[in-house]
N, C-alpha and C positions, 0 to 999 in steps of 0.2 A: 676493459670498457673505458670511455675516455673521460679524462676531469678536468674540472672546471675551479677557475682561482676566482673568488669572491671577496670583494674589497668594500668595506663600508666607507661611503665618502661624504656622508651627510646625517646630523644628529636626529636621534629618534624623538626629541625634545617635541611636544606637540601632537605627534602623531597617534593616530588611534590605537588602541591596547594591543589590538591585532597585528598590526604592524609590527609592533615594539616586541610580541612575542614570535613573530616571525623572523626577525632579526637575531634574537637570543637563541633559537632552535636552529637558526644555520650558524651559530656560534660565533656570531659577530657581536662584541662586547665596546671596542673604541673606535674612535674615528680612524680610519688609515689602518685598522687591522684587515687582516687578510686570512682565509681559509680555503684549503683545496678539498674539493667535494667530488665524488663521483656523480658523473652527466645522466642524471636520471630524470625521469619525466616528473615525479615529486620534487625533486629538488630544482628544477627548471620552472615548476609552477610556483615554487614559494617565491624564487628570485623576480620572475615577472610580478607579483604582489605588490614588491617592495623594489622595482626596478629605478624609481626615482631615488632611490636611496645608496645605490650601490654600484659597483662597476663588475662586470664579468669580463672575463679572458679565458682564452682557450689554453690549455697547460699539454704540452706534447710529450 
């Protein structure tokens, strides 16, 4: 299965608690931290909900 690299580019200060929890569940803590996740519909939905805070790249 394909993988995606998710990088946190903005702070979660001032965001709603649900957005902060989504970022933590993706594994993102600090700005410019990155994680590689499987490209599943669940992960894509989480990324879509915090798309203004992250950058997504395809990993080959």
